[in-house]
C-alpha positions in Angstrom: -85.9 0.3 -53.8 -88.9 0.7 -56.4 -89.8 4.4 -56.5 -94.0 5.2 -57.2 -96.3 7.5 -55.9 -97.9 6.3 -52.6 -101.5 6.5 -52.9 -101.8 9.9 -51.1 -99.5 11.5 -53.5 -101.0 10.8 -56.6 -104.8 10.7 -55.9 -107.2 7.9 -55.3 -107.8 7.3 -59.3 -104.3 7.1 -60.5 -101.0 4.7 -60.0 -97.7 5.4 -60.7 -94.8 3.3 -61.4 -91.3 4.9 -62.3 -89.6 3.8 -65.3 -85.9 3.3 -63.6 -83.5 0.5 -62.9 -84.9 -0.4 -59.8 -88.2 -1.3 -61.5 -86.5 -2.8 -64.6 -84.6 -5.6 -62.0 -87.4 -6.2 -60.1 -89.9 -6.7 -63.0 -91.2 -10.3 -64.3 -91.9 -9.1 -67.5 -89.1 -10.5 -69.4 -90.0 -14.2 -67.9 -93.8 -13.7 -68.5 -95.4 -16.1 -70.8 -97.3 -13.6 -72.3 -93.7 -12.1 -73.3 -91.9 -15.2 -74.2 -94.6 -16.2 -76.6 -94.2 -13.2 -78.8 -92.0 -12.8 -81.6 -92.0 -9.2 -81.5 -90.7 -8.9 -78.1 -87.8 -11.3 -79.1 -87.1 -9.0 -81.6 -86.7 -6.2 -79.2 -84.7 -8.4 -76.8 -82.2 -9.1 -79.9 -82.2 -4.9 -80.7 -81.2 -4.3 -77.0 -78.8 -7.2 -76.9 -76.1 -5.6 -78.5 -76.0 -2.4 -75.9 -77.1 -4.1 -73.1 -73.7 -4.1 -71.5 -73.4 -0.5 -72.0 -76.9 -0.1 -71.0 -76.1 -1.7 -67.3 -72.6 -0.4 -66.7 -73.9 3.2 -67.7 -76.8 2.8 -65.3 -79.1 4.1 -68.4 -82.5 2.8 -69.5 -83.4 1.5 -72.8 -86.0 3.8 -74.9 -89.4 3.0 -73.7 -90.8 2.0 -77.2 -88.4 -0.9 -77.6 -88.5 -1.8 -74.0 -89.8 -5.6 -73.8 -91.3 -5.0 -70.3 -92.1 -2.9 -67.1 -95.3 -2.1 -69.1 -96.9 -1.0 -65.9 -94.4 2.1 -66.0 -94.3 2.7 -69.8 -97.6 1.5 -70.9 -99.1 -0.9 -73.6 -96.6 -3.1 -75.5 -96.0 -1.7 -79.3 -95.7 -5.6 -80.2 -99.0 -6.8 -81.5 -98.6 -10.3 -81.0 -99.0 -10.7 -77.5 -101.6 -13.2 -76.3 -104.0 -12.6 -73.5 -104.5 -16.4 -73.3 -100.9 -16.9 -71.7 -100.4 -16.8 -67.7 -99.7 -13.1 -66.8 -97.3 -12.9 -64.0 -98.5 -9.1 -63.3 -100.3 -10.6 -60.1 -96.9 -11.9 -58.4 -94.6 -9.3 -59.8 -92.5 -7.2 -56.8 -92.8 -4.0 -58.7 -97.1 -4.5 -58.9 -97.2 -6.1 -55.1 -95.1 -3.0 -53.8 -96.9 -0.2 -56.3 -100.0 -1.5 -54.6 -101.3 -1.9 -58.1 -104.4 -4.2 -58.4 -104.6 -5.1 -62.3 -102.9 -7.3 -64.8 -101.7 -7.7 -68.6 -100.4 -3.7 -68.4 -98.6 -4.9 -71.9 -101.9 -5.2 -73.5 -104.1 -2.5 -71.5 -101.9 0.1 -70.6 -99.6 1.7 -68.1 -100.8 1.8 -64.7 -101.5 5.4 -64.5 -103.9 4.5 -67.4 -105.3 1.2 -66.1 -105.7 1.8 -62.5 -108.4 4.3 -62.1 
């Protein structure tokens, strides 16, 4: 189950998605055209690859600064080569749908807590 704070608990002007394994597993960012077109994101994925098995086995999460996804939880990507012209998958993402988010392109704009005001 993806954990998020329901509207009643977060106030009307903020939304929050937890940075956890459930959100990571449901996230569509990894296959998003915005992410896939980025050389920087591919570099982040290569940096994480040697540690992926240990991260998975131990139930850990990568440091947000090098996490190529779950931008609705962690905020704007550190990569500067993301293209807003590519089709964003946020509107179809299970994380966004379950959390009741209404925006898209969190990788370019910031976390749900920052954007969903």
